[in-house]
C-alpha positions in Angstrom: -30.6 19.1 -26.2 -30.3 22.1 -29.1 -27.0 23.7 -29.8 -26.6 27.3 -28.7 -27.2 29.1 -31.8 -30.5 30.5 -31.7 -32.0 30.8 -28.1 -35.6 29.6 -27.7 -35.8 27.5 -30.9 -36.4 23.8 -30.2 -35.1 21.2 -32.6 -38.0 20.8 -34.6 -38.7 24.4 -35.1 -35.4 23.9 -37.9 -37.3 20.8 -39.9 -40.2 19.8 -41.8 -43.1 19.2 -39.5 -43.7 15.5 -39.3 -41.9 12.9 -37.4 -38.2 11.8 -38.8 -37.7 8.2 -39.0 -34.3 8.0 -38.2 -31.4 5.2 -38.9 -28.8 5.2 -36.3 -24.7 5.2 -38.0 -21.4 6.2 -37.0 -19.6 9.0 -37.6 -17.7 6.7 -40.0 -20.6 4.8 -41.6 -19.7 2.7 -45.0 -21.2 3.0 -48.5 -22.9 0.5 -47.9 -24.8 1.9 -44.4 -25.5 5.1 -46.8 -27.0 2.8 -49.3 -29.1 0.9 -47.2 -30.8 4.3 -45.6 -32.0 5.5 -48.9 -32.6 1.6 -50.0 -34.9 2.3 -46.8 -36.4 5.5 -47.7 -35.0 7.4 -45.1 -34.1 11.2 -44.9 -32.8 11.3 -42.0 -30.1 9.7 -39.7 -28.6 9.9 -36.0 -25.1 10.4 -36.1 -22.9 8.3 -32.8 -19.3 9.7 -32.4 -16.9 11.5 -32.4 -15.5 8.6 -34.9 -12.0 8.7 -36.5 -10.1 11.4 -37.1 -11.9 13.8 -34.3 -9.6 15.6 -33.0 -8.5 15.0 -29.3 -9.5 17.9 -26.5 -6.8 19.5 -25.0 -6.6 19.9 -21.5 -8.7 16.9 -20.6 -7.8 13.0 -19.8 -6.1 11.2 -22.6 -8.3 9.7 -25.0 -11.3 12.6 -24.8 -12.2 13.2 -28.1 -15.0 15.9 -28.8 -15.4 16.9 -32.7 -14.8 20.6 -33.8 -16.2 22.7 -36.6 -14.0 20.9 -39.5 -14.8 17.7 -38.6 -18.3 17.6 -37.7 -18.3 19.8 -41.2 -16.7 17.0 -43.1 -19.0 14.9 -41.8 -22.5 16.5 -42.8 -20.8 17.2 -46.2 -20.6 13.6 -46.6 -24.2 12.5 -45.7 -25.4 15.5 -47.2 -23.6 13.9 -50.5 -26.0 10.8 -50.0 -28.3 12.3 -49.8 -29.1 12.3 -45.9 -29.7 14.9 -43.1 -28.2 14.7 -40.0 -31.0 15.2 -37.7 -29.0 14.2 -34.2 -25.8 14.1 -33.1 -25.1 11.2 -30.0 -25.1 10.1 -27.5 -22.3 11.7 -25.9 -21.3 11.5 -22.2 -17.9 12.1 -19.8 -17.2 11.1 -16.4 -15.3 14.0 -16.0 -18.7 15.9 -16.0 -21.2 13.4 -14.0 -18.3 12.5 -11.5 -16.9 15.9 -10.8 -13.3 14.5 -11.9 -10.2 17.3 -12.0 -10.7 17.6 -15.9 -14.4 19.0 -16.0 -13.8 22.3 -16.7 -11.7 21.8 -19.5 -14.4 18.9 -21.0 -17.5 21.6 -20.1 -15.3 24.3 -22.4 -14.9 21.7 -24.8 -18.6 20.7 -25.0 -19.6 24.6 -25.2 -17.3 24.5 -28.5 -19.1 21.1 -29.8 -22.3 23.2 -29.3 -21.4 26.4 -31.2 -20.0 23.8 -34.2 -23.2 22.1 -34.4 -25.0 25.2 -34.8 -22.7 26.3 -37.5 -23.1 23.1 -39.2 -26.7 23.3 -39.1 -27.4 19.9 -37.1 -30.4 21.4 -34.8 -30.2 18.1 -31.8 -27.4 16.5 -29.8 -28.2 14.3 -27.1 -25.9 14.0 -23.7 -26.1 11.1 -21.2 -25.4 11.6 -17.9 -24.6 8.4 -16.2 -21.4 6.6 -15.8 -21.6 2.8 -15.8 -20.7 -0.6 -15.7 -21.9 -2.4 -18.8 -23.2 -5.5 -16.7 -25.4 -3.2 -14.8 -27.1 -2.3 -18.1 -26.8 -5.3 -19.7 -25.9 -8.9 -19.2 -25.3 -11.5 -22.4 -27.7 -11.4 -24.8 -30.7 -14.1 -24.7 -32.3 -15.9 -27.9 -36.0 -14.5 -28.6 -38.6 -15.6 -31.7 -36.9 -18.0 -34.6 -33.6 -18.4 -32.4 -32.0 -14.4 -33.0 -30.1 -13.2 -30.4 -30.8 -10.0 -28.5 -29.5 -7.8 -25.8 -30.9 -8.5 -22.4 -30.8 -7.6 -18.5 -31.1 -10.4 -15.6 -30.4 -8.2 -12.0 -29.3 -11.8 -10.3 -26.6 -11.9 -12.8 -25.8 -8.1 -12.7 -25.6 -7.9 -9.1 -21.9 -9.2 -8.7 -20.6 -6.1 -10.4 -21.9 -3.6 -8.7 -19.1 -4.0 -6.7 -17.0 -3.0 -9.1 -15.4 0.6 -8.8 -14.5 2.6 -11.6 -12.8 5.0 -9.9 -12.6 3.6 -6.2 -15.0 4.6 -4.3 -18.7 5.1 -4.8 -20.7 8.1 -6.0 -24.1 9.3 -4.2 -26.9 10.3 -6.1 -26.8 13.7 -4.7 -23.2 14.2 -5.6 -24.4 13.1 -9.6 -27.3 15.6 -9.3 -24.5 18.3 -8.0 -22.4 17.7 -10.6 -25.4 17.6 -13.6 -26.0 21.1 -12.2 -22.6 22.5 -12.5 -22.5 20.9 -16.1 -26.3 23.0 -17.0 -25.0 26.2 -15.3 -21.8 26.6 -17.2 -23.3 25.2 -20.5 -26.7 26.7 -19.8 -28.4 26.4 -22.9 -27.7 22.6 -23.3 -28.1 19.2 -22.0 -30.3 15.9 -21.5 -29.8 13.9 -18.4 -31.1 10.8 -18.2 -32.9 9.8 -14.9 -34.6 6.6 -13.4 -38.2 8.7 -12.9 -40.5 10.7 -14.5 -39.6 12.8 -11.8 -36.0 13.2 -11.7 -36.9 14.0 -15.8 -38.7 17.2 -14.2 -36.3 18.1 -11.5 -33.8 18.1 -14.5 -35.7 20.2 -16.6 -36.4 22.5 -13.8 -33.1 22.8 -12.6 -31.8 24.0 -16.5 -34.6 26.2 -17.1 -34.0 27.1 -20.5 -36.2 26.4 -23.7 -33.4 24.8 -25.3 -33.2 21.8 -22.9 -35.5 18.9 -23.8 -35.8 15.3 -23.3 -34.4 12.6 -25.0 -36.9 9.6 -24.6 -35.8 5.8 -24.6 -38.8 4.0 -24.9 -36.7 0.9 -24.0 -35.8 2.3 -21.0 -39.3 3.8 -20.1 -40.5 0.2 -20.2 -37.6 -1.3 -18.9 -38.2 0.8 -15.7 -42.0 0.0 -15.4 -43.8 1.2 -12.7 -40.6 2.8 -11.3 -41.3 5.3 -13.7 -44.0 7.1 -11.5 -45.6 7.6 -14.9 -46.3 5.2 -17.9 -44.8 5.9 -21.3 -47.6 6.9 -23.1 -48.3 9.7 -19.9 -44.2 10.4 -20.8 -45.0 11.1 -24.1 -48.0 13.3 -23.6 -46.1 15.2 -20.4 -42.9 16.1 -22.2 -44.6 16.4 -25.5 -47.3 19.0 -24.1 -44.4 21.1 -22.4 -43.1 21.4 -25.6 -39.9 19.7 -23.9 -39.6 16.2 -26.2 -36.5 16.7 -28.6 -35.7 12.9 -29.4 -36.9 9.6 -29.4 -35.0 6.1 -29.0 -37.4 3.8 -30.2 -37.3 0.1 -28.9 -39.7 -2.6 -27.3 -38.7 -5.2 -24.0 -40.1 -8.1 -23.2 -41.0 -6.9 -19.8 -40.3 -4.7 -17.0 -37.1 -5.1 -14.6 -35.9 -7.2 -12.8 -35.4 -9.2 -16.3 -35.9 -8.1 -19.5 -34.9 -8.8 -23.6 -34.6 -6.1 -26.2 -37.2 -8.0 -28.5 -38.3 -7.2 -32.0 -40.6 -3.7 -32.1 -44.1 -6.1 -32.5 -43.3 -8.8 -30.0 -42.7 -6.8 -26.1 -45.0 -6.0 -24.4 -46.0 -2.4 -25.1 -48.2 -2.1 -28.4 -45.9 0.5 -29.7 -48.6 2.2 -32.3 -49.9 3.6 -29.4 -46.3 5.5 -28.9 -46.4 6.6 -32.0 -50.1 7.8 -32.1 -49.2 9.6 -28.8 -46.4 11.6 -30.8 -48.6 12.6 -33.2 -51.1 13.9 -31.1 -48.9 16.1 -29.3 -47.4 17.4 -32.6 -44.3 15.6 -32.7 -41.6 16.4 -35.4 -38.0 14.9 -34.2 -36.8 12.2 -34.6 -37.9 8.4 -34.1 -34.5 6.6 -34.0 -35.0 2.3 -33.7 -32.1 1.3 -31.9 -30.5 -1.8 -30.5 -32.5 -3.4 -33.2 -32.2 -7.7 -32.9 -30.0 -9.5 -35.2 -31.9 -11.7 -37.4 -30.4 -15.0 -39.2 -26.7 -13.5 -37.2 -27.0 -9.9 -39.0 -27.3 -6.6 -37.3 -28.8 -5.2 -40.8 -31.5 -7.7 -41.5 -33.0 -6.6 -38.0 -32.5 -3.0 -38.6 -34.2 -3.0 -42.1 -37.3 -4.8 -40.2 -37.5 -2.6 -37.9 -37.3 0.3 -40.0 -40.0 -1.1 -42.1 -42.3 -1.8 -39.2 -41.7 1.9 -37.8 -42.3 3.8 -40.8 -45.6 1.6 -41.5 -46.8 3.1 -37.9 -46.1 6.6 -38.6 -47.8 6.2 -42.1 -50.6 5.1 -40.1 -50.8 7.4 -37.3 -50.6 10.6 -39.9 -53.7 9.0 -42.0 -55.8 8.7 -38.8 -54.7 11.5 -37.0 -54.8 13.9 -40.2 -56.5 16.8 -39.8 
């Protein structure tokens, strides 16, 4: 999903050609976080916000924070000063929009203002997540992987009890969620990214939006978790969305197996050949960000796993560039 500043121009049109390996960071990243990105040889980052200091949105439920221009300008200035460029601002989600709660119009209006602010500060891409979650429906407790490291995991059997927990006192149907998505898109027009559970769902979302500024944030891990349920392989999805010019951002991770039970393992140890994914991205001339995420903790430290993953993915990109050059 792009900002509203330049109709018809995709995020990749505003940056140099080639895939951009990103390090995911908080808007409140420490100086040590910034040094790590530079020591890894990275130029781009994906910033998850808002962090502390972001303004609270008036007219919305208490605790709804959306960055305005001044906040975004301060964050970008700090990253620029460190020699790092922000490619993507995300992931942002709102139950008010997803479930059609009473304050959704105020939240949508605030979201549009954020898009205009992103355009003004020159951040080309932002991701919006159209899901309302009970945490246990997405991850259960961590499990061990190679060498005794701990990694995020999901076991459908353990998660079943969480289905009964209703955050807002009732169930919401799939039709309601789709209607709320359509309501949101119609008011934001040139905006959102939406997560659904199949290739057909993504196509439906793109068709509803019908805008050159709406594209897919493709999470390789989520696609691999779904397996055959997705209705297309990960490589088929990369090819289809890439050739349509609808591939705006990529979250990059591997998993041990599809549902009902998976572990987010090392990027080189899951059931997918991740070089095949990078090569597929290179073949469709993808020029957006590739953000390793949910990296395993190694020797009890997240940064070690992050460094291992970034180095591995950087080598994959260089190999694909050399193999497919010209």
